[in-house]
FIFIDREN-565541 format. One line per 10 residues: number of its first residue (from 0); their letters; for each residue x, y, z of C-alpha. Coordinates in pm, whole numbers. Layout:
# FIFIDREN-565541
NUM) a) X/Y/Z  ... $
//
This chain:
# FIFIDREN-565541
0) egnqdkkgee) -5466/13912/-20485  -5258/14046/-20196  -5383/13765/-19970  -5291/13506/-20235  -4935/13646/-20257  -4906/13640/-19878  -5034/13280/-19865  -4789/13183/-20139  -4500/13333/-19940  -4609/13147/-19626 $
10) dkhetvcleq) -4634/12816/-19816  -4290/12873/-19965  -4143/12952/-19620  -4305/12638/-19474  -4160/12425/-19757  -3811/12569/-19697  -3838/12496/-19322  -3943/12135/-19388  -3653/12091/-19632  -3409/12234/-19376 $
20) qklrknlnnl) -3541/11999/-19104  -3505/11703/-19340  -3151/11811/-19435  -3053/11862/-19069  -3186/11516/-18976  -2997/11358/-19265  -2672/11535/-19165  -2709/11428/-18800  -2755/11064/-18902  -2451/11076/-19131 $
30) mkkqkrrqvl) -2238/11242/-18858  -2334/10973/-18605  -2224/10712/-18859  -1903/10917/-18918  -1973/10946/-19292  -1747/11251/-19315  -1713/11267/-19694  -2088/11251/-19749  -2142/11526/-19488  -1887/11756/-19655 $
40) kiigsqddfk) -2034/11683/-20000  -2385/11783/-19886  -2255/12097/-19713  -2059/12195/-20025  -2370/12162/-20245  -2580/12399/-20032  -2564/12771/-20117  -2638/12860/-19753  -2311/12698/-19645  -2088/12860/-19908 $
50) pwgadarakv) -1856/13122/-19750  -1883/13487/-19847  -1582/13676/-19972  -1396/13921/-19744  -1540/14223/-19928  -1901/14103/-19890  -1851/14020/-19522  -1701/14366/-19454  -1986/14551/-19629  -2268/14353/-19467 $
60) gsrliellvk) -2097/14367/-19125  -2044/14745/-19148  -2408/14803/-19239  -2532/14582/-18953  -2309/14768/-18705  -2439/15102/-18837  -2800/14989/-18788  -2723/14861/-18438  -2560/15190/-18330  -2854/15393/-18468 $
70) tayiqppanq) -3139/15185/-18326  -3015/15019/-18003  -3106/15191/-17675  -3084/15066/-17319  -3404/15013/-17123  -3480/15248/-16832  -3384/15107/-16491  -3655/14904/-16315  -3650/15137/-16012  -3722/15452/-16216 $
80) laddppdlrp) -4028/15645/-16098  -4325/15653/-16336  -4340/16036/-16334  -3972/16077/-16431  -3877/16122/-16797  -3752/15788/-16940  -3376/15744/-16908  -3320/15637/-17268  -2965/15652/-17401  -2776/15479/-17683 $
90) afvhslrtvy) -2651/15131/-17601  -2349/15178/-17829  -2151/15489/-17924  -1915/15520/-18221  -1618/15753/-18178  -1266/15810/-18304  -970/15749/-18076  -610/15864/-18132  -373/15581/-18045  -58/15773/-18128 $
100) pgrrygvitc) 7/16089/-18336  -112/16051/-18692  -312/15732/-18634  -683/15731/-18537  -914/15432/-18503  -1290/15398/-18496  -1407/15259/-18163  -1750/15134/-18055  -1804/15157/-17679  -2084/14993/-17480 $
110) dplivkgler) -2291/15153/-17208  -2186/15010/-16865  -2530/14845/-16828  -2475/14658/-17155  -2134/14534/-17037  -2292/14412/-16714  -2564/14231/-16908  -2327/14074/-17160  -2110/13911/-16895  -2418/13732/-16760 $
120) tprdmvipym) -2540/13603/-17098  -2256/13423/-17280  -2506/13153/-17379  -2583/13367/-17685  -2221/13350/-17800  -2114/13108/-18070  -1851/12894/-17896  -1608/12732/-18142  -1496/12369/-18129  -1763/12246/-17888 $
130) pmlvppakwt) -1733/11893/-17742  -1856/11631/-17992  -2151/11396/-17936  -1987/11131/-18156  -1623/11009/-18149  -1388/11240/-18344  -1259/11142/-18687  -919/10972/-18672  -616/11188/-18750  -461/11092/-19085 $
140) dydkgaylal) -278/11409/-19187  -186/11761/-19078  -536/11893/-19156  -740/11571/-19168  -901/11449/-18848  -1092/11551/-18532  -1405/11752/-18621  -1625/11625/-18904  -1705/11963/-19060  -1488/12225/-18883 $
150) rsyvmrtrsk) -1139/12279/-19015  -892/12106/-18781  -512/12102/-18762  -299/11850/-18576  -66/12126/-18448  -160/12473/-18329  119/12706/-18435  157/13051/-18588  503/12974/-18723  488/12909/-19097 $
160) rqreavkrap) 822/12725/-19085  701/12489/-18814  373/12432/-18997  553/12346/-19320  792/12115/-19132  497/11918/-18990  337/11895/-19335  663/11761/-19484  712/11502/-19209  662/11141/-19331 $
170) kkqlesvfea) 319/11004/-19234  488/10700/-19079  677/10928/-18842  353/11089/-18720  152/10769/-18676  229/10739/-18304  124/11105/-18251  -202/11048/-18442  -271/10732/-18244  -215/10907/-17909 $
180) ldtlgntkwr) -444/11198/-18006  -713/10954/-18126  -697/10767/-17795  -742/11091/-17599  -1023/11203/-17828  -1213/10875/-17789  -1239/10914/-17410  -1606/10971/-17328  -1693/11238/-17071  -2012/11365/-16907 $
190) vnnkvlgivd) -2121/11644/-16670  -2131/11573/-16296  -2471/11734/-16236  -2442/11726/-15856  -2125/11936/-15860  -2263/12163/-16135  -2570/12227/-15918  -2347/12343/-15629  -2141/12564/-15862  -2463/12721/-15995 $
200) riwasggrla) -2587/12790/-15641  -2260/12957/-15536  -2243/13159/-15859  -2607/13272/-15831  -2540/13397/-15477  -2248/13616/-15589  -1947/13382/-15611  -1667/13442/-15359  -1655/13075/-15249  -1432/12789/-15368 $
210) dlvdrdevpf) -1201/13026/-15560  -1489/13166/-15769  -1444/13537/-15840  -1666/13794/-15668  -1947/13894/-15905  -1961/14246/-15758  -1718/14520/-15853  -1472/14679/-15611  -1612/15022/-15509  -1399/15327/-15592 $
220) pekpdtedqs) -1251/15515/-15294  -1385/15865/-15236  -1162/16156/-15331  -994/16293/-15015  -1098/16644/-14912  -745/16783/-14919  -501/16971/-15137  -205/16764/-15019  -50/16632/-15343  93/16320/-15179 $
230) eltkwkwkir) -255/16220/-15054  -409/16292/-15394  -137/16086/-15564  -211/15792/-15333  -581/15826/-15413  -508/15823/-15788  -298/15507/-15744  -588/15344/-15556  -832/15444/-15834  -595/15293/-16089 $
240) svkkenkerh) -562/14977/-15882  -941/14941/-15844  -992/14988/-16219  -738/14716/-16289  -896/14483/-16030  -1242/14536/-16181  -1112/14462/-16531  -956/14139/-16404  -1279/14045/-16227  -1478/14116/-16541 $
250) slrceielkl) -1248/13888/-16742  -1274/13609/-16482  -1653/13644/-16463  -1683/13611/-16841  -1457/13305/-16836  -1668/13135/-16567  -1992/13219/-16749  -1856/13064/-17070  -1754/12746/-16888  -2092/12722/-16717 $
260) avarkmrdee) -2274/12788/-17045  -2100/12485/-17199  -2167/12272/-16890  -2538/12361/-16895  -2557/12284/-17266  -2399/11940/-17219  -2556/11847/-16883  -2833/11629/-17030  -2608/11447/-17277  -2526/11083/-17211 $
270) gffyphnidf) -2165/11158/-17299  -1939/11365/-17524  -1586/11369/-17664  -1297/11617/-17678  -1093/11612/-18001  -726/11681/-17919  -432/11834/-18103  -83/11941/-17997  85/12276/-17935  426/12380/-18071 $
280) rgraypmhpy) 600/12185/-17791  417/11862/-17872  187/11876/-17568  -165/11745/-17629  -465/11962/-17538  -843/11947/-17603  -937/12170/-17895  -1239/12303/-17702  -1096/12594/-17498  -1334/12644/-17204 $
290) lnhlgsdmcr) -1478/12344/-17019  -1226/12060/-17039  -1048/11814/-16810  -720/12009/-16821  -887/12327/-16699  -939/12482/-16358  -1056/12303/-16044  -1414/12400/-16130  -1385/12240/-16477  -1231/11922/-16340 $
300) gilefaegra) -1493/11900/-16066  -1778/11937/-16315  -1646/11668/-16553  -1636/11292/-16500  -1597/10978/-16712  -1920/10880/-16891  -1831/10512/-16867  -1793/10406/-16504  -1594/10113/-16366  -1628/9904/-16052 $
310) lgksglrwlk) -1377/10042/-15799  -1229/9713/-15683  -989/9703/-15391  -725/9913/-15570  -977/10173/-15693  -1121/10230/-15345  -768/10276/-15212  -681/10525/-15485  -1003/10720/-15434  -891/10787/-15076 $
320) ihlanlyagg) -539/10882/-15190  -692/11111/-15453  -904/11285/-15187  -592/11356/-14977  -407/11486/-15286  -692/11727/-15362  -716/11846/-15002  -339/11916/-15012  -201/12154/-14747  88/11915/-14684 $
330) vdklshegri) -136/11606/-14671  -44/11530/-15034  322/11496/-14929  250/11205/-14690  313/10843/-14786  28/10656/-14955  -65/10494/-14625  -59/10835/-14453  -296/10977/-14715  -534/10681/-14681 $
340) afaenhlddi) -532/10731/-14302  -615/11101/-14352  -924/11013/-14560  -1038/10749/-14310  -994/10992/-14018  -1222/11245/-14191  -1513/11017/-14287  -1761/11232/-14089  -1645/11541/-14281  -1665/11350/-14611 $
350) fdsadrpleg) -2024/11235/-14546  -2125/11584/-14429  -1973/11743/-14742  -2157/11494/-14965  -2494/11535/-14790  -2491/11908/-14708  -2228/12082/-14922  -2340/12437/-14839  -2558/12388/-14531  -2315/12168/-14334 $
360) krwwlkaedp) -1961/12220/-14201  -1825/12298/-14552  -1511/12092/-14490  -1457/12050/-14866  -1411/12427/-14903  -1084/12403/-14705  -930/12188/-14980  -680/12334/-15226  -900/12199/-15509  -1247/12234/-15354 $
370) fqclavcidl) -1479/12131/-15638  -1277/11820/-15722  -1267/11741/-15349  -1647/11773/-15333  -1689/11540/-15632  -1473/11275/-15460  -1659/11323/-15128  -1991/11255/-15304  -1850/10950/-15485  -1664/10807/-15184 $
380) aaalrsrcpe) -1966/10855/-14955  -2190/10671/-15203  -1934/10389/-15236  -1890/10343/-14859  -2268/10343/-14806  -2324/10075/-15071  -2348/9706/-14983  -2008/9636/-15138  -1785/9946/-15187  -1548/9752/-15412 $
390) rfishipvhq) -1832/9683/-15659  -1948/10046/-15663  -1942/10197/-16014  -1729/10511/-16004  -1693/10778/-16274  -1424/10986/-16099  -1102/11060/-16296  -798/11025/-16065  -563/11287/-16211  -190/11213/-16192 $
400) dgscnglqhy) 41/11515/-16206  414/11499/-16270  660/11672/-16037  775/11966/-16246  800/11778/-16577  1052/12018/-16730  1307/11965/-16452  1241/11590/-16471  1351/11594/-16835  1665/11794/-16758 $
410) aalgkdtlga) 1755/11567/-16465  1721/11266/-16695  1919/11431/-16978  2206/11518/-16745  2186/11200/-16532  2159/11438/-16236  2112/11213/-15930  2034/11495/-15685  1800/11667/-15929  1625/11336/-16005 $
420) aavnlvagek) 1558/11278/-15633  1414/11631/-15598  1158/11573/-15879  1060/11213/-15791  1247/11033/-16068  1375/10787/-15809  1164/10581/-15569  1093/10710/-15219  852/10643/-14935  719/10999/-14948 $
430) padvysgiaa) 702/11229/-15251  981/11484/-15272  864/11844/-15314  1094/12049/-15534  891/12367/-15472  931/12340/-15095  1304/12281/-15147  1338/12598/-15357  1124/12792/-15106  1352/12679/-14821 $
440) rvldimatda) 1660/12802/-15010  1488/13134/-15093  1403/13172/-14724  1769/13115/-14628  1887/13383/-14872  1622/13633/-14755  1695/13568/-14387  2062/13649/-14454  1971/13960/-14657  1730/14082/-14386 $
450) rkdpevfpda) 2020/14110/-14140  2217/14341/-14370  2236/14720/-14338  1964/14884/-14555  2199/15178/-14619  2446/14942/-14787  2195/14683/-14918  1854/14850/-14995  1681/14516/-15057  1724/14433/-14687 $
460) ihakhlvnqv) 1394/14617/-14624  1213/14396/-14876  1377/14084/-14732  1238/14169/-14386  887/14213/-14529  903/13891/-14732  1061/13648/-14484  720/13549/-14346  566/13521/-14693  797/13262/-14848 $
470) drklvkqtvm) 630/12928/-14913  598/12678/-15199  297/12862/-15347  498/13184/-15383  773/13020/-15590  582/12737/-15762  484/12910/-16087  830/13059/-16135  998/12720/-16081  752/12552/-16321 $
480) tsvygvtcig) 808/12804/-16599  1185/12840/-16550  1248/12543/-16780  1057/12723/-17057  1290/13021/-17032  1091/13252/-16805  1260/13593/-16782  1320/13795/-16468  1029/14019/-16575  798/13718/-16612 $
490) ardqikrrlk) 906/13582/-16273  849/13926/-16116  492/13942/-16250  416/13589/-16126  537/13661/-15772  371/14003/-15775  33/13837/-15836  85/13600/-15540  184/13886/-15308  -110/14098/-15424 $
500) ergvfdddve) -351/13812/-15346  -219/13812/-14989  -245/14190/-14948  111/14217/-14811  178/14565/-14956  -67/14856/-14974  168/15064/-15186  200/14950/-15550  553/15089/-15582  673/14886/-15282 $
510) lfrascyaak) 492/14579/-15417  675/14618/-15748  1019/14655/-15584  962/14363/-15346  849/14146/-15639  1168/14232/-15833  1380/14127/-15536  1181/13806/-15474  1202/13706/-15842  1578/13761/-15852 $
520) ttltalgemf) 1623/13558/-15532  1403/13272/-15658  1595/13241/-15986  1924/13247/-15790  1805/12964/-15563  1686/12768/-15866  2023/12805/-16037  2205/12684/-15725  1988/12374/-15681  1970/12274/-16048 $
530) qgarkimkwl) 2308/12368/-16192  2299/12073/-16433  1965/12183/-16577  2092/12540/-16621  2400/12419/-16809  2192/12199/-17041  1947/12485/-17106  2236/12713/-17194  2389/12451/-17426  2056/12387/-17601 $
540) gecakvcqi) 2010/12762/-17645  2352/12790/-17810  2266/12496/-18037  1942/12669/-18140  2135/12986/-18231  2374/12783/-18449  2079/12611/-18623  1921/12948/-18704  2231/13082/-18879 $
//
């Protein structure tokens, strides 16, 4: 009788599995045909898809966490001797932590070995809003469009007032926005497996190349054998700095692992699509947050158009210009002909990079955007080796970046001729570089300050240290974000990060003070060069205050 019951359970389980497979196949076919209403109707009729209430989710989740804490233990290290007692300890520990007087929170902490393992296995995470294998649904309303089953909104905003304003807007008024988002969403992408293979090799060997973070942690300095309080204080600051650095590295490692997990998942697909929506400013972004064409150099290098086009004479020319732009280092500020000449003068390096990315001269690693540069080297080498380069089918996206878009808008609003020339709103043989212009003005101010008496002007010391550090990279982020109302504190943190990368200051206190001075000087230089933009920003701010009243 027991065997019959067991057989009955197995038959029932097999029937359920077959029904689920049939349902999944039916849903996939309907999704490919974009039968959205039928998909949602089927999902709504299935008990398995019906959402639980908040109370049920909390109770089940709490019980699962309790079971995990009680039963999960870490495995003994592989190098443990057989005669030693097993090093078994809980993987998770529940404790109470006082955040501030009168308020305590329950906290679950992981064993360090678990943390190390988790950062290497993001493939087990459920990543929301993955790229789609079929074209996204067309946007027709605030919450109708993009993903077929996932809830999607045309604008990402936390402001209830802004959300309601978008909902009230006449559909006719939003048609052009919907159309633009649909066009972006219908662009078909694929993974560049050659570049992904190189990224995987570098990452597997510990990172540290092509701007990939080091996979190893920074070792903690040993405690000095002294009772000198000043030495002990310095040691404590170093410990604090190392802890912060390791946290940042951990975050960057997790981010890279997530991006690579998506790339590996999509690598065998013929093509995929990125549904887009807009942020509160009206800027369009892919809804998938990790691996997309607006991401880091690694993301852009890994992605390419699924549908290639014959280069033609113009395409071959632009591929060479694109290579020079990616290499940067001043080359991107040459005329178009100068950039083409740069590419043609480095054909040996381009072929070597394409054929032996890691075993050869590694010329591509010198580029400002190395992975994108490598992708172009591989594509350009294949084109030039073909019988007719102009007929070569290329999949490379040639990205076009504006010259500080915010300042471009302000120059146009104020009909600022000088400002327009600085941000390439008027024609010129070579591209103007607003960041280099600001950096030159910052350098002038600092050179003057460095000659002052430190007793009278304390920042003279910082000016002397920073004179040799001023370049476009130091000021670029601050200039870019100034039009969005970056504060002096925000500018200080941006410049502090750049200085820390260069290792200019060993002492964190000095780094902080120098960053404050550099931020103040950069904002002063910006105000001098773009007075019109500053006046318009101030006027718009006053208008916003009036509208709020």
